[in-house]
TIDO-921577 format. One line per field, with one value per atom (N, C-alpha, C): chain; x, y, z. Coordinates in pm, whole numbers, plus 50000, padded with zeros to 5 digits. Layout:
<nodes>
unit = c(A  ...);
X = c(X  ...);
Y = c(Y  ...);
Z = c(Z  ...);
</nodes>
This chain:
<nodes>
unit = c(A  A  A  A  A  A  A  A  A  A  A  A  A  A  A  A  A  A  A  A  A  A  A  A  A  A  A  A  A  A  A  A  A  A  A  A  A  A  A  A  A  A  A  A  A  A  A  A  A  A  A  A  A  A  A  A  A  A  A  A  A  A  A  A  A  A  A  A  A  A  A  A  A  A  A  A  A  A  A  A  A  A  A  A  A  A  A  A  A  A  A  A  A  A  A  A  A  A  A  A  A  A  A  A  A  A  A  A  A  A  A  A  A  A  A  A  A  A  A  A  A  A  A  A  A  A  A  A  A  A  A  A  A  A  A  A  A  A  A  A  A  A  A  A  A  A  A  A  A  A  A  A  A  A  A  A  A  A  A  A  A  A  A  A  A  A  A  A  A  A  A  A  A  A  A  A  A  A  A  A  A  A  A  A  A  A  A  A  A  A  A  A  A  A  A  A  A  A  A  A  A  A  A  A  A  A  A  A  A  A  A  A  A  A  A  A  A  A  A  A  A  A  A  A  A  A  A  A  A  A  A  A  A  A  A  A  A  A  A  A  A  A  A  A  A  A  A  A  A  A  A  A  A  A  A  A  A  A  A  A  A  A  A  A  A  A  A  A  A  A  A  A  A  A  A  A  A  A  A  A  A  A  A  A  A  A  A  A  A  A  A  A  A  A  A  A  A  A  A  A  A  A  A  A  A  A  A  A  A  A  A  A  A  A  A  A  A  A  A  A  A  A  A  A  A  A  A  A  A  A  A  A  A  A  A  A  A  A  A  A  A  A  A  A  A  A  A  A  A  A  A  A  A  A  A  A  A  A  A  A  A  A  A  A  A  A  A  A  A  A  A  A  A  A  A  A  A  A  A  A  A  A  A  A  A  A  A  A  A  A  A  A  A  A  A  A  A  A  A  A  A  A  A  A  A  A  A  A  A  A  A  A  A  A  A  A  A  A  A  A  A  A  A  A  A  A  A  A  A  A  A  A  A  A  A  A  A  A  A  A  A  A  A  A  A  A  A  A  A  A  A  A  A  A  A  A  A  A  A  A  A  A  A  A  A  A  A  A  A  A  A  A  A  A  A  A  A  A  A  A  A  A  A  A  A  A  A  A  A  A  A  A  A  A  A  A  A  A  A  A  A  A  A  A  A  A  A);
X = c(72042  72153  72310  72295  72412  72431  72324  72362  72423  72375  72444  72620  72627  72782  72861  72789  72871  72913  72818  72848  72942  72937  73010  73173  73138  73293  73343  73262  73352  73350  73302  73315  73431  73458  73551  73699  73692  73786  73857  73715  73729  73831  73761  73816  73970  73982  74136  74242  74167  74241  74325  74463  74502  74559  74586  74608  74746  74817  75016  74977  74970  74889  75015  75135  75271  75258  75178  75172  75040  75059  74913  74930  74793  74771  74746  74885  74850  74916  74881  74927  75069  75136  75290  75313  75294  75310  75308  75188  75132  75192  75262  75346  75471  75534  75674  75602  75523  75538  75494  75481  75433  75582  75686  75816  75910  75873  75958  75908  75786  75718  75785  75776  75822  75965  76044  76230  76261  76186  76195  76140  76050  76006  76135  76157  76269  76414  76405  76586  76540  76431  76424  76407  76424  76393  76530  76485  76569  76608  76756  76865  76890  76911  76947  77046  77109  77237  77341  77391  77495  77655  77770  77873  77922  78065  78095  78110  78147  78122  78034  77896  77795  77719  77766  77772  77627  77501  77398  77383  77359  77399  77261  77168  77039  77089  77081  77097  76922  76938  76828  76838  76890  76921  77107  77089  77282  77309  77198  77207  77235  77345  77404  77362  77304  77294  77320  77446  77506  77487  77404  77423  77548  77634  77693  77669  77759  77762  77741  77814  77781  77762  77571  77523  77535  77546  77484  77398  77284  77167  77177  77281  77323  77415  77470  77640  77543  77600  77572  77623  77490  77514  77596  77700  77740  77729  77718  77651  77800  77846  77993  77976  78009  77976  78091  78101  78228  78194  78270  78206  78392  78336  78438  78472  78607  78626  78747  78730  78855  78767  78863  78802  78716  78787  78730  78591  78562  78446  78491  78476  78500  78390  78408  78353  78395  78273  78318  78308  78219  78181  78087  78057  78022  77879  77829  77683  77745  77823  77802  77943  77886  77994  77954  78067  78020  78103  78005  78061  78137  78209  78304  78211  78258  78149  78014  78022  77890  77944  77810  77882  77765  77783  77680  77751  77599  77631  77596  77684  77695  77627  77587  77528  77596  77702  77772  77751  77764  77741  77910  77877  78059  78171  78056  78138  78142  78169  78162  78292  78329  78444  78386  78459  78416  78537  78566  78637  78668  78684  78662  78813  78762  78873  78965  78970  79093  79199  79178  79253  79203  79143  79101  79004  78987  78933  78888  78767  78696  78660  78709  78659  78679  78587  78585  78676  78797  78846  78782  78808  78771  78856  78954  79013  79015  79015  79000  78850  78750  78659  78653  78655  78704  78813  78869  78998  78985  79090  79074  79218  79250  79368  79413  79494  79515  79632  79666  79820  79905  79766  79796  79797  79741  79684  79587  79479  79370  79219  79260  79152  79169  79076  79068  78915  78964  78844  78778  78665  78588  78529  78541  78477  78506  78449  78400  78299  78324  78282  78247  78372  78297  78224  78206  78065  77937  77954  77841  77858  77996  78000  77992  77996  77984  77836  77789  77620  77618  77711  77686  77562  77539  77393  77391  77303  77358  77388  77286  77326  77448  77517  77617  77809  77816  77915  78004  78094  78210  78171  78271  78215  78427  78393  78560  78543  78651  78638  78733  78741  78845  78865  79007  79103  79219  79288  79287  79464  79537  79681  79728  79814  79906  79861  79681  79627  79555  79586  79480  79586  79513  79588  79660);
Y = c(90108  90027  90097  90174  90204  90316  90391  90508  90428  90317  90223  90191  90180  90102  90249  90356  90467  90514  90517  90533  90448  90340  90237  90295  90260  90310  90446  90537  90696  90640  90590  90530  90465  90354  90276  90344  90434  90549  90626  90706  90756  90675  90581  90470  90453  90412  90394  90506  90655  90742  90773  90843  90839  90713  90576  90446  90431  90425  90384  90214  90163  90033  89933  89950  89867  89879  89986  89987  89937  89876  89805  89896  89964  90006  89912  89883  89735  89866  89804  89911  89917  89780  89785  89930  89948  90079  90208  90202  90345  90361  90249  90268  90325  90287  90315  90462  90514  90620  90695  90686  90795  90835  90705  90630  90772  90790  90833  91020  91032  91172  91237  91121  91171  91206  91124  91106  91296  91269  91400  91562  91545  91659  91638  91568  91576  91642  91596  91624  91794  91822  91958  92064  92038  92162  92227  92365  92418  92510  92541  92541  92728  92820  92926  92954  93040  93077  93178  93270  93373  93349  93393  93327  93471  93434  93569  93677  93709  93786  93866  93803  93870  93793  93681  93657  93533  93558  93434  93323  93187  93071  93010  92987  92878  92782  92641  92515  92481  92394  92290  92206  92069  91933  91949  91935  91960  92089  92195  92320  92395  92457  92627  92721  92840  92957  93038  93088  93235  93366  93454  93633  93696  93742  93817  93952  93975  94107  94184  94200  94343  94320  94328  94246  94337  94310  94414  94328  94363  94295  94233  94362  94334  94228  94178  94070  93956  93905  93796  93637  93528  93422  93304  93245  93137  92999  92889  92745  92679  92636  92550  92451  92327  92196  92142  92130  92062  91892  91791  91671  91640  91632  91583  91420  91412  91237  91193  91275  91272  91176  91151  91044  91118  91261  91342  91444  91543  91578  91710  91785  91921  92038  92115  92227  92393  92479  92648  92672  92635  92678  92592  92607  92507  92446  92506  92487  92372  92439  92347  92295  92184  92022  91977  91929  91819  91687  91627  91493  91356  91290  91206  91128  91155  91098  91202  91276  91346  91509  91555  91671  91810  91953  92055  92142  92213  92281  92399  92496  92671  92718  92827  92933  93072  93118  93250  93357  93446  93570  93648  93698  93736  93847  93870  93905  93832  93669  93608  93520  93468  93367  93280  93176  93044  92950  92950  92936  92798  92712  92608  92562  92481  92451  92317  92302  92218  92332  92454  92576  92592  92527  92554  92721  92784  92948  92924  92919  92974  93098  93203  93333  93408  93504  93569  93689  93682  93799  93882  94017  94084  94052  94010  94000  93834  93756  93620  93543  93591  93509  93406  93313  93209  93163  93222  93171  93081  93024  92906  92907  92931  92953  92760  92695  92553  92543  92588  92542  92414  92297  92192  92086  92168  92066  91961  92017  91925  91973  91987  92022  91996  91912  91901  91928  92004  92040  91922  91882  91826  91817  91773  91820  91663  91646  91545  91446  91306  91215  91182  91268  91248  91369  91468  91518  91426  91359  91204  91150  91100  91013  91014  91208  91196  91329  91267  91348  91508  91577  91704  91765  91837  91925  91963  91984  92074  92176  92248  92376  92466  92370  92414  92469  92600  92640  92591  92543  92491  92359  92253  92145  92070  92021  92042  91886  91823  91709  91747  91737  91739  91635  91637  91526  91520  91411  91430  91528  91545  91605  91560  91695  91670  91567  91587  91480  91561  91672  91759  91804  91897  91907  92015);
Z = c(70947  70954  70923  70804  70789  70860  70909  71018  71130  71195  71280  71317  71161  71137  71151  71059  71084  71207  71269  71456  71497  71463  71502  71483  71425  71320  71401  71421  71455  71678  71685  71811  71820  71709  71758  71727  71645  71651  71697  71798  71907  72032  72033  72153  72109  72013  71968  71980  71974  71957  72123  72118  72272  72286  72269  72300  72235  72258  72194  72160  72041  72011  72039  72086  72169  72261  72348  72490  72561  72670  72707  72835  72899  73052  73123  73198  73307  73452  73547  73677  73675  73620  73669  73525  73441  73374  73442  73511  73559  73691  73731  73858  73784  73687  73647  73582  73515  73491  73605  73675  73793  73887  73872  73961  73865  73736  73647  73712  73699  73706  73828  73973  74097  74067  74023  74002  73916  73840  73738  73858  73876  74000  74114  74147  74249  74185  74076  74040  73955  73998  73923  74023  74131  74258  74226  74278  74233  74389  74383  74507  74467  74571  74566  74633  74642  74729  74660  74775  74705  74785  74715  74756  74830  74906  74946  74855  74738  74638  74615  74633  74635  74509  74415  74325  74354  74282  74296  74235  74254  74224  74177  74113  74096  74046  74102  74042  74066  73957  73879  73792  73922  73842  73835  73699  73657  73579  73567  73552  73684  73650  73727  73651  73729  73653  73771  73716  73788  73783  73857  73854  73908  73819  73912  73983  74095  74183  74113  74022  73919  73788  73755  73675  73546  73421  73293  73252  73218  73158  73008  72958  72807  72753  72868  72826  72720  72671  72656  72726  72738  72857  72729  72794  72744  72825  72790  72831  72817  72960  72983  73046  72970  73062  73096  73282  73304  73353  73374  73371  73474  73546  73674  73660  73626  73574  73683  73803  73885  74033  74174  74198  74331  74317  74475  74372  74486  74443  74440  74332  74317  74316  74427  74467  74416  74403  74406  74582  74615  74748  74834  74920  75015  74949  74843  74806  74669  74606  74467  74446  74433  74404  74307  74250  74118  74152  74180  74245  74140  74157  74040  73973  73830  73750  73688  73726  73759  73641  73587  73528  73568  73542  73543  73400  73372  73335  73335  73309  73392  73268  73338  73251  73289  73237  73262  73162  73243  73164  73108  73058  72980  73061  73170  73246  73380  73388  73531  73498  73653  73665  73757  73728  73791  73866  73979  74037  74119  74041  74124  74242  74315  74465  74441  74319  74270  74207  74203  74140  74020  73931  73791  73787  73688  73712  73558  73542  73399  73417  73311  73288  73194  73152  73015  73023  72912  72875  72782  72752  72700  72531  72503  72416  72349  72435  72408  72408  72458  72498  72632  72612  72769  72768  72890  72911  73037  73083  73145  73189  73317  73432  73514  73452  73524  73544  73646  73672  73669  73740  73754  73639  73497  73382  73416  73465  73534  73436  73282  73236  73105  73031  72904  72835  72697  72592  72567  72481  72439  72287  72239  72091  72022  71917  71832  71853  71879  71929  72058  72098  72296  72321  72231  72272  72314  72203  72275  72338  72360  72469  72605  72632  72747  72742  72643  72665  72701  72587  72620  72555  72630  72550  72426  72328  72261  72233  72382  72330  72470  72481  72558  72475  72431  72396  72362  72517  72556  72624  72620  72731  72759  72846  72925  73030  73040  73171  73267  73373  73485  73506  73530  73502  73604  73630  73754  73734  73802  73777  73695  73582  73508  73342  73362  73256  73169  73179  73123  72993  72915  72742  72761);
</nodes>
């Protein structure tokens, strides 16, 4: 009799493993999980294109990586978060757009320059690191509580918001 009780306890323990106590398996939960995984797969499609300067761009969701035409494999890479807080879409060229209230995280090499069609230019200088050319005062840096508010990824070294002309830092 004690063998049967031990076997029963083992089977009961094994059947409980792998199930969350607070979540019941229903058709509705299964459909939600399928829809979430489908949406994640769609947002993670990778696009690749080359600009007129020979730079190669890879976009997967909100992540954009750039391989410059002149590529030095020993250069350090930097992740730059850019949020568009204007009412217009901002682009670099035809395939790269940041829609209003949307962000992109760019992975840039120390030799890269990112030019946006609103006149803002992000570039790496030999002396000062990341430099920004912003003649119309459209860029604001993010720090402190704003990193959390804008949901800046932890691995981004720099974070900026593109704002309407004259409202930048």
